C-alpha positions, 0 to 999 in steps of 0.5 A: 353853473347855469349855462348862458347859450347863445341864441341859435339861429342856423342850427337846432339840434332837435330830433324834428330838425334831423327828421326834417333833413330827411323829409325830401321831395321825391322829385330831388332824387336822381336815379344815378348814384351821387358824386360829390366834390367839395363846396366853393361857392364862386360868383360868375356871369348873371342870368335871369332871377327873381326880383331882388335876388342875383343868380349866377352861372358859375363853373369852378374847382371843387378843391385845392388841386393838390390833395382834393378830389375835384380838378378842372373847372368846367367853362360853363353851367347850364341850369336847365339841365339840372334835375333839381329846380332852383325851387327845389334846392332852396327847399332842400337847403332850408330842410338840411340847415333848418333855415329860419324863416326870417333869413331871406335868399340873397344869392343863388349860383349854379355851377358844374365842376369837373370830377376825375372821371366825370362832372358834378353840377351844384346849387349854392345858395346865400341866405341873410338876416336883416334887422333895421337894415343891418345884416346880423346873420348869413347862411351860405349852402350848397347841394348836389343839383342832380342827387340833392345831397348836402354838400356844405353850409357856413353859418355866421351870427352877429350876437354881441350878447353871445357869452360862451360858457368856460369851462366849456359846455361841449368839448371836442368828444361831445362835439364829435358825437354831434357830427357823428349824428349830423352826418348820419342823417344828412349823408347816410350813404357816406357815414359807414365810409368814414373814419375820424381823424383824432389828430386834425384840429386837435389842441394839445393845450387846454382852453383858457376861455370858451371862445373855442371852435371844434374842427373835426374831420372824418376821412374816406375809408377805401379797402379799410385804408384811409384816403385823406383827399376825400372827407367831411369836415364839421366846425362846432363852437362850445356851446354845441352850435355846428358852424360849418359843414363841408364834404369833399368826395369823388365817387368817380375815382377808381381804386384797385385792390390793395395788393401786399404791403409793407408791415407798419414795422417794415414802413417805419424801417423804410422811412429811416433808411429813406429820410434825408434831414437837412441842416438849416439856419433859421431865425428866432425871434425871442420875447423878453426884449432880446434881439433875434438870433439864429439857430442851427436846426435839422429839418425833415419835411413829411414825405411818403414811400411806396407802401409795397417797395419802401422806395421814397416818392416824389412830391406829387405837386411838381414844386421842383418845376417852379423852383428847380433842384439844389445845385450840389456846388455853389457858384465859385469855390471861393469868394470872387470880392469882398463885402463893401465897407460901411459908409454913407451913400449919397443919392448921386452914388445910389443912382451910380450904383444902379447903373453900374449894376444894371448899365446905363438907364434906358433913354427917356428915363426920369427919376421920379421918387427918391427916398432915404430911410433909416430902420432898426434891424432885428439884430439891434443895429440901424439899417439905411435904403435908398428907394429910387423910381424912374418913369420911362418915356417915348414920344412923350408917352409913359411906356415903362417903369424902373425901380431899385433899392439901395444899401444906404451904407454900401451902396450895394444893390438890393432889388431892381425891377424893370417893367415895360408897358404892353411889351409885345415882340415877335418870337425870333429864332434868336430867343433866349434858352434856359441855359443862356438865362441861367448864365446871365443870371449867374453873372449878375449875382457874381457881379453884385454879391462877389463876397457871397459867391462861394455860399450861393447855390443855384436851384436848377430849373428843369429844361423839359418844362420849356420844351416846344414853348415859344419865348413870348409864352415863357415870358421870363425865366425865375432863377433862384440861388439858395444861401448855405453856410457850412452845408446848412440852408439860410432859410431867411436869405434868398437871391432871385434874379428874372431874365426875359426870354425874349431879349435876355435882359435882367427884369428883375433882381431881389437880395433878400440878405440878413446881417447875421454872422456865422461861426468860422467853422462848422458846428459840431451837430448830432448825426443825420440818423439820430436827427431822423430818429427824432424826427420819426417821433414827431410824425406818425407813419400812416398807411394811405391812398394818395391821390396824384394829380398832374396838369399839363398844358401843351404837353408841359406840366404846370402848377394848379395854381398858374392854371387857375390863375390863367383862368381867372384872368379869362383865358379860355384854356380848360379844354387844352389842359390834359390831367393825369390822375394815379391813386397811390398806396403809400406810407406818409408821415403826418405830423402828430399834434404838439403844443407849439411850433417846434424845431430840432437843435442840431448841435444838442438834439434837444426840441426847442421853440420856434417862438422863445428858442427855450427848450421844450417837448413834443408832449404836454408837461405833466406835474407827477405830483398833482395826481390826487391833489385838491387843485389837480386841474387847475395845477395841470393846466398852469403846468401846460401853459408853463405858467408853473415850472416843473423840477424833476416833473414836479410842481410842488403845489404846497411851496409858496408862490413868487411874485414872479410866478404869479404876474406870469400866471396872471398875463397868460391867463388873461391873454388866452396863454399866448406868449407875450413878446415884449416890443423893442424899444423905439430908440434910435440906436436899436437897443433893446426894450429897457427894463421898468423895474431895476430888479427885472432885467430884459434877459429875465424869464419874467421880463415880458410878463412884468412889462406887459402886466406893467403897461396893462395896469395891473401893476404900478412902478412903485419905487422901481423894485418888483421883487420878483422872487418875494412871496404873495400875500392874499391881499396882493393876489386879490388886487391882482385878480380885480385888476384883471377883472377891470373893477379896481377903481369899483373897488376903491368904494369899499363902503358899497359892499356888504362884506363882513369879514372877522379880520377886516381891520387887517384887510388893506384892500377891502373892496378888493377882498369883497369882490373876490369872495363875492364872486367865489374866486377866493374863500374865507377860513371861518370868517377870516379872509387872512390878507396876510397869508402867503399864497401857495402854487396850488392856491394860486392856480385855483384862483386864476382857474376860478378867474377864468371862469367868472371872467367869461360869466362877466363879459359885458355885452354892448348896450343897444339903444 
């Protein structure tokens, strides 16, 4: 098939381009060995630049701070100290990335980024292309301002005429080859320090269109061991165009010699010993018109062990400082009260509920808003809420606000927020301690949720994170409570209380609790050991170096996210922050590529889809009886997307396909393989979606697909019967394909088609038959279309595979006037 390539505007993969990227002016090179960090273009304060172009002095972190090499931003960047001038930087970038001449330099920024044991200076430049005043393309790139090493580029082209081919012109393996060639040219000193991560960006499901982006990662290797915190990423489209390049690297990191460590087999045994799977109730939002439901799952988040000792290692990101460690005991052994009975709550009663819960409203509080809402909830029932808002005034000026949400049926306060403008109080010796705040939070929860106190567990904060800090620096204590049922964490429920560190007042309360019911007794589950073995099939155990970065402000550990937020707000604190960096040799659990999001059913030990709840596998299903079949490729494609089912591993290619199976195949093919979850009905009673066909009920496996096909006008309601188990004729299949292509109206004018079928008199949809035969989606047998012949599963799969090809070729581009 002839390729219809997109116009190359950013990168042209030619020898001349690659050679040009290496033809760098001598002045661009520094004597020192380059040190690199991940590109991160940021805006900053402006200084003088060329007319029509802005130049910014910026600083920033080179990575996300949790796994990357670059860390704390510097306060400023002085471009006058750069070894490579702005003009030289632009020339280098245009050579590296082969920036077309019509792309004009729009913005230039210079930044200094702190590495583990040094810093890196960087030029970042934005180039844009405009046609008739409209931007049609952009290229953003950055280079090391001292060595001239390319650090990143991102290219975008607004080309409505682009039509990616299908099947793919460049697959993942070919894209890997292009990436290796490019890296060897633009980063030759680093190419031999890289190893391809075969799992990163890998999609198990084969593509159904040419709209594919190959995401590739090459990780740094030190002493023969991977260091995933340093890497080079590249992204290609299916036509082989490079869309981005990103280099995260820090040569200032010091690695010790890799001493003796556990073997892979020993590490696997240590993982099995160290694993501690947890029971969780999770929410399933199944399609087919069904309500949401709960499932009991065994969860095992990825963790690491010391490569030498096999001991489990703590998470380096300090998340426990934010959320605390879960208490082993609930607030109370038995509930302190019963759940309120439902009724109808008035506005006055809702306001009274707020005052009962949090005390009389402050003087000067004026009710500004009051709204009553009813909504269908995810379980099919109706929930109602009062949303109340007050402003607080003092001496005629607004000094604060209060908002609350109250259950319109029970009067239970669901949320409460009190905010004071420009709060300014001096610290006192009587400020609130963490212990006092936790006691206040627990008392609040016991008072507002007495029927749930035996199922709520406090996430206990670490006292050391507040030692030596003034209350005005602490601001508030954020205390979380976790809901557990039969020792299983309820993922979708949470209770949060915020206590003012100065006054001890409740500043906020939020109870996000579902109405789900749970069994009276704990369900019987598989053992934790069996769950661990299942999860270790889900993960790979990899030996690697791990970068452990911890940040301290005033001697106290802080999450990097908080530090970045403080910098963004303009606080000049980088010189007050200490950074502790260690390199650890670990065995790390890393998830394998899977075809869909899954969970481990704790009661059956089966993997199930988080999208549908259906039993699934970690590997792609493969039809054992398709090997060597003339439709093998298309059959395996449809099996991968579960458009065709397997029985004992067999797809039965020569069996006749049913109407239900064909519609499922059509909807999945035309939607790119995405699962169709049919929306719930809008009726006030919250009932599930009503079936449009009397023989395809809402609990049918085909319901979502049939309803979707009806919505897309791919099928008609007819007499109200769909006959999902009936077989399909070639005449019917041609009509479905033509509708999916959008040519059904055209097909009605069958006299315009120059077709000569020997059995034309037997064909009901002559125009449809002419289109599918003309496009070579379906074929003739000795000049006959055979409209009444029933279609096999193999014939249907090959027809829809060809449909996908033709759909890509026939994609319409907008007309330019």
